[in-house]
C-alpha positions as CSV (number, residue, x, y, z in Angstrom):
1,M,-6.1,3.6,-18.3
2,E,-3.4,5.9,-18.7
3,V,-1.7,7.7,-16.3
4,L,-3.1,11.3,-16.8
5,A,-1.5,15.2,-15.7
6,P,-4.0,16.9,-13.9
7,E,-5.7,19.0,-16.2
8,K,-7.0,22.8,-14.7
9,K,-7.9,22.2,-11.5
10,T,-11.4,23.5,-9.8
11,H,-11.5,25.9,-7.0
12,E,-12.5,22.8,-4.6
13,Q,-9.4,21.2,-6.0
14,N,-7.3,24.2,-5.5
15,E,-8.3,24.4,-2.2
16,D,-8.2,20.6,-0.8
17,L,-4.3,20.3,-2.5
18,Q,-3.4,24.1,-0.9
19,Q,-4.5,21.6,3.0
20,Y,-2.8,19.1,1.6
21,H,0.3,19.9,1.9
22,Q,0.1,22.4,5.2
23,K,0.3,19.2,7.1
24,P,3.5,18.2,8.9
25,A,6.5,17.5,7.0
26,R,6.3,13.7,8.3
27,C,3.4,12.9,6.6
28,K,3.9,14.9,3.7
29,K,6.9,13.0,3.0
30,M,4.7,9.4,3.2
31,L,2.5,10.3,1.3
32,R,4.1,11.8,-1.6
33,N,6.4,8.7,-1.6
34,C,3.6,6.3,-1.7
35,C,3.3,4.6,-5.3
36,L,-0.8,4.5,-4.6
37,I,-0.7,7.8,-3.4
38,K,0.9,9.1,-6.5
39,R,-1.6,7.3,-8.8
40,I,-4.3,8.8,-7.0
41,F,-2.9,12.5,-7.6
42,A,-3.2,11.9,-11.5
43,W,-6.7,12.5,-11.3
44,K,-8.9,13.6,-14.1
45,S,-10.9,17.4,-13.1
46,L,-14.0,17.2,-11.9
47,S,-16.9,19.7,-13.0
48,S,-16.8,22.5,-10.9
49,K,-20.6,21.6,-9.7
50,D,-19.3,18.5,-8.6
51,T,-18.7,17.5,-4.7
52,V,-17.5,13.9,-2.9
53,E,-20.8,13.5,-2.1
54,D,-22.5,13.9,-5.3
55,E,-20.2,11.2,-6.4
56,M,-21.2,9.2,-3.4
57,E,-24.4,9.1,-4.7
58,M,-23.7,8.3,-7.8
59,A,-21.5,4.8,-7.3
60,T,-24.5,3.7,-5.7
61,V,-25.7,0.7,-8.0
62,R,-21.9,-0.4,-8.0
63,H,-20.4,0.1,-5.4
64,R,-21.0,3.0,-2.5
65,P,-18.2,3.4,0.0
66,E,-19.3,4.1,4.0
67,A,-19.8,7.0,5.4
68,L,-16.6,9.6,5.4
69,E,-17.3,9.9,8.7
70,L,-17.6,6.4,10.0
71,L,-14.0,6.2,8.0
72,E,-12.4,9.1,9.5
73,A,-13.1,7.4,12.8
74,Q,-11.9,4.3,11.6
75,S,-9.4,5.3,9.9
76,K,-5.9,7.7,11.1
77,F,-6.7,10.3,8.0
78,T,-8.8,13.4,8.3
79,K,-12.2,13.7,6.5
80,K,-10.5,16.2,4.0
81,E,-7.8,13.7,3.5
82,L,-10.5,11.2,3.3
83,Q,-12.8,13.5,0.2
84,I,-8.8,14.0,-1.7
85,L,-8.5,10.4,-1.5
86,Y,-12.3,9.3,-2.7
87,R,-12.1,11.5,-5.4
88,G,-9.0,10.2,-7.4
89,F,-9.9,6.8,-6.4
90,K,-13.3,7.2,-7.9
91,N,-12.0,8.9,-11.1
92,E,-8.8,6.3,-11.5
93,C,-11.7,3.4,-10.3
94,P,-15.1,4.2,-11.7
95,S,-16.4,1.2,-10.8
96,G,-15.8,1.7,-7.1
97,V,-13.2,-1.5,-6.9
98,V,-9.3,-1.6,-7.5
99,N,-8.9,-4.6,-9.1
100,E,-5.8,-6.4,-9.6
101,E,-4.6,-5.6,-12.8
102,T,-4.8,-1.7,-11.9
103,F,-2.3,-1.8,-9.1
104,K,0.3,-3.8,-12.1
105,E,-0.2,-1.6,-13.9
106,I,0.6,1.4,-10.8
107,Y,3.6,-0.7,-10.3
108,S,4.8,-1.3,-14.1
109,Q,5.1,2.2,-14.2
110,F,6.9,3.3,-10.6
111,F,9.2,1.0,-11.1
112,P,9.8,0.5,-14.9
113,Q,13.4,-0.6,-14.2
114,G,12.7,-4.1,-13.0
115,D,9.6,-6.6,-13.1
116,S,6.8,-5.4,-10.4
117,T,4.4,-8.1,-11.6
118,T,5.0,-10.3,-8.4
119,Y,5.1,-8.0,-6.0
120,A,1.9,-6.0,-7.4
121,H,0.0,-9.5,-6.8
122,F,1.2,-10.0,-3.1
123,L,0.5,-6.4,-2.3
124,F,-2.7,-6.8,-3.5
125,N,-3.9,-9.9,-2.0
126,A,-2.5,-7.9,1.2
127,F,-5.1,-5.3,0.4
128,D,-7.9,-7.5,-0.6
129,T,-8.5,-8.5,3.1
130,D,-11.8,-10.2,2.4
131,H,-10.1,-12.3,-0.7
132,N,-12.8,-11.5,-2.9
133,G,-10.9,-11.0,-5.9
134,S,-11.0,-6.5,-5.8
135,V,-10.0,-3.8,-3.2
136,S,-13.0,-1.0,-1.8
137,F,-12.3,2.0,-1.1
138,E,-12.4,0.8,2.6
139,D,-10.1,-2.0,1.7
140,F,-7.7,1.0,0.6
141,V,-7.9,3.8,3.1
142,M,-7.1,1.0,5.9
143,G,-4.6,-0.5,4.6
144,L,-2.9,3.0,3.8
145,S,-4.2,4.5,7.0
146,I,-1.7,1.6,8.7
147,L,0.9,1.4,6.4
148,L,1.3,5.6,6.9
149,R,0.2,6.3,9.9
150,G,-0.1,3.1,12.4
151,T,1.9,1.9,15.3
152,V,4.8,-0.2,14.9
153,Q,2.4,-3.4,16.2
154,E,-0.2,-2.1,13.6
155,K,2.4,-1.9,10.6
156,L,4.1,-5.8,11.7
157,N,0.7,-7.2,11.6
158,W,0.4,-5.9,8.1
159,A,3.6,-6.7,7.3
160,F,3.0,-10.2,8.5
161,N,0.1,-10.6,6.5
162,L,1.3,-9.8,3.3
163,Y,4.5,-12.3,4.1
164,D,1.7,-14.6,4.6
165,I,1.5,-15.6,1.5
166,N,-1.4,-18.6,1.8
167,K,-2.9,-16.6,4.7
168,D,-2.7,-20.1,7.0
169,G,-1.1,-17.9,10.2
170,Y,2.7,-19.0,9.4
171,I,5.4,-17.5,7.2
172,T,6.9,-20.7,6.3
173,K,11.3,-19.3,4.7
174,E,9.7,-20.1,0.9
175,E,6.9,-17.6,1.2
176,M,9.3,-15.1,2.5
177,L,11.8,-15.6,0.0
178,D,9.1,-15.4,-2.1
179,I,8.1,-11.9,-1.2
180,M,11.6,-10.4,-0.9
181,K,12.6,-11.9,-4.8
182,A,9.6,-10.2,-5.7
183,I,10.7,-6.7,-4.3
184,Y,13.9,-7.8,-5.3
185,D,13.3,-8.0,-8.7
186,M,10.7,-4.6,-9.0
187,M,13.9,-2.2,-7.6
188,G,16.9,-4.0,-7.2
189,K,18.5,-3.8,-10.5
190,C,18.4,0.4,-9.5
191,T,20.0,0.3,-6.5
192,Y,23.8,0.7,-6.0
193,P,25.5,-1.3,-5.5
194,V,23.7,-3.6,-7.4
195,L,22.3,-6.7,-6.0
196,K,24.1,-9.7,-6.5
197,E,21.4,-12.7,-7.5
198,D,21.5,-14.4,-4.3
199,A,21.3,-10.9,-2.0
200,P,17.3,-12.5,-1.4
201,R,18.2,-15.7,-0.4
202,Q,20.9,-14.4,1.4
203,H,18.8,-12.4,3.4
204,V,16.0,-14.6,4.3
205,E,18.2,-17.1,5.5
206,T,20.1,-14.7,8.4
207,F,16.2,-13.0,9.0
208,F,14.5,-17.0,9.2
209,Q,17.0,-17.7,11.4
210,K,16.7,-15.2,14.1
211,M,12.9,-15.2,13.8
212,D,12.4,-19.0,14.3
213,K,12.8,-18.8,17.7
214,N,11.5,-22.4,18.6
215,K,13.3,-24.1,14.3
216,D,10.1,-25.6,14.3
217,G,10.1,-24.0,10.4
218,V,7.8,-22.2,10.3
219,V,7.5,-17.9,12.0
220,T,4.3,-17.2,14.1
221,I,3.0,-13.9,13.9
222,D,4.4,-13.0,18.1
223,E,7.8,-15.1,16.6
224,F,7.3,-12.5,14.1
225,I,6.5,-9.4,16.0
226,E,9.2,-10.2,18.4
227,S,12.0,-10.7,16.6
228,C,11.5,-6.7,14.8
229,Q,11.0,-5.4,17.5
230,K,14.3,-6.6,19.4
231,D,16.8,-6.5,16.0
232,E,17.4,-3.4,14.7
233,N,18.6,-4.8,11.3
234,I,15.3,-6.6,11.0
235,M,13.5,-3.7,11.5
236,R,15.1,-1.9,9.0
237,S,14.6,-4.6,6.5
238,M,10.7,-4.6,6.9
239,Q,11.2,-0.6,6.5
240,L,11.7,-2.0,2.7
241,F,8.8,-2.9,2.1
242,E,6.9,0.8,3.8
243,N,9.1,2.3,0.7
244,V,7.5,0.7,-2.3
245,I,3.8,0.8,-1.5
């Protein structure tokens, strides 16, 4: 599956993009910086007679997303933004769901200087909330809604879920190190100055010691959120993953 440059756009697509670019500057920047959003905007050209509603009907036998009105109420996206997202999502994934290989392909193209395979695996598992091996449009939208426009509390809850690899409700030092190493493997080589090989372990040792309040060897969600909110250094570190979504 290759990234396709946008072909000649229909009037509807041009209208969608015009409205997208009229959004507040901060939201535009967050959306433009999102790898998954960038990939979605590489959609194929639609027939002028196609509408989002038509596509949703065509997808009935495979996977039909909830009504846009319901998703609009549940997420922090407007209906117009959801239409744009769905059009790109559907063209990228005609079956209506994303599998792990697609995630890995997306990240390998945006971070060619590193190895993004492991991070894409962890990120896919965080988006796959029902753990069925695929990410639906609803899963995708709700995850992006939190990451791009959620409150600090919502983002930290999502981050905790990402770091809690085995989903047992606790983060171990090994889990935190696995995530941190995956991020460094993906983008560490392009940082300046170049990060030392043991940098992930040093960071984890520092942060885990601060987070594990009762020194029982695991970090609970309450410990995680409290530590992030009280320590600016940890908070800045937690923001790192926002730049690699």
